[in-house]
N, C-alpha and C positions, 0 to 999 in steps of 0.2 A: 183351315177352318178357324175362324175367330170365335172366341168364347172365353169363359172363365170357369175356374174350378176352385175348390177350397181344400186347403191342406190343414189337417189337424195334427198338432204335435203335443206330446206329453212326455215329460221327463220325471223320473222319480228315483230317489235313493231309498233303499230298503235295508233294514237291519234284521238279519236272521238270527234270532236268539239261540236256536238249537244247533246252529252250524259250528262244528268244532274243527273241521278240516276243509281244504279246498274242494274235496269231493262232495262234502255236505252242501257247501255253498253252491256248487255247480248244479246239483240236483234241485235245490230250491229255486235257483235262478232260471233253470230250464223250465220249471213248472210255471213261473211267472211269464216268461217269454211265450210259452206255448198257449197259455190262456189269452194273452194279448193277440197272438197270431190268429187264434180261433175267433176272435172278435173282429178280424179284418185289418189288423195293423201289421206293418213291417216293423221289426224290432231289432235293436242293437243293444248289446251290453257294452257299457262305456266305463267300466270300473277298472281300478288298478288292483294289483294283487296284494296290497298292503294289509288289509283286514279281512279275514275269512268270513266275518259275519256281516259285511256290508257289500251291497251291489247296487250299481246305478244302471238305469235303463233309459233309452230314448225310443219312442214309438211314434209312427207316422201313419196317418190315413189320408186318402184323397177321395173326394166326392164332388159331384157337380152341384150339390145343394148344401148351403151353409148349415142349415139346421141338422142335417144328417151328420156332418162332421162334429158339431157341438154335442149331439146325442151320443156319438161314439166315444167322445172324450169323457162325457159324464159316466158312461158305463165303465170305461177303463178306470176312472177315478174311484168308482165304487168297488171294482174288483181289487184295486190296490189297498183298500181298507180290509185287512184280513187278520184274524187271530194268529195266522201262521208266521207273521212278521210284523215289525214296527215300521211305519212309514216315517222316515226322517224328514224328507222334503219332497215336494212335487210341484210342478208348474205345467200349465197347458195354455195353448193358444190356437186360434183358427186364423189362417191367413188366406186372403183372396189372391189368386194367381190368374193373371190375364194372359191368354194365348193370342198373340198378335200375328201369328203366321197364317198365310193364306193357303 
């Protein structure tokens, strides 16, 4: 079936002020990932173990409507603005994917 769909991607690096140990960071990172998953994203942590107060995430959503992907990214961006952590950086994009298979 030929068609197109849209992939929304957001990446973010967060600073967890209250994290003192890897266990603290894991708990906060799990909370972020769970919130993104509950919004319909697939999520991966892509951080290194260097700083227990920082964590990086990549999250992806796929829809058949571009505006839906954009809306999901806007909601995710809003969720990433939280008093629980500081957002060091983030980026997002929507890409059109064409399915050429019959």
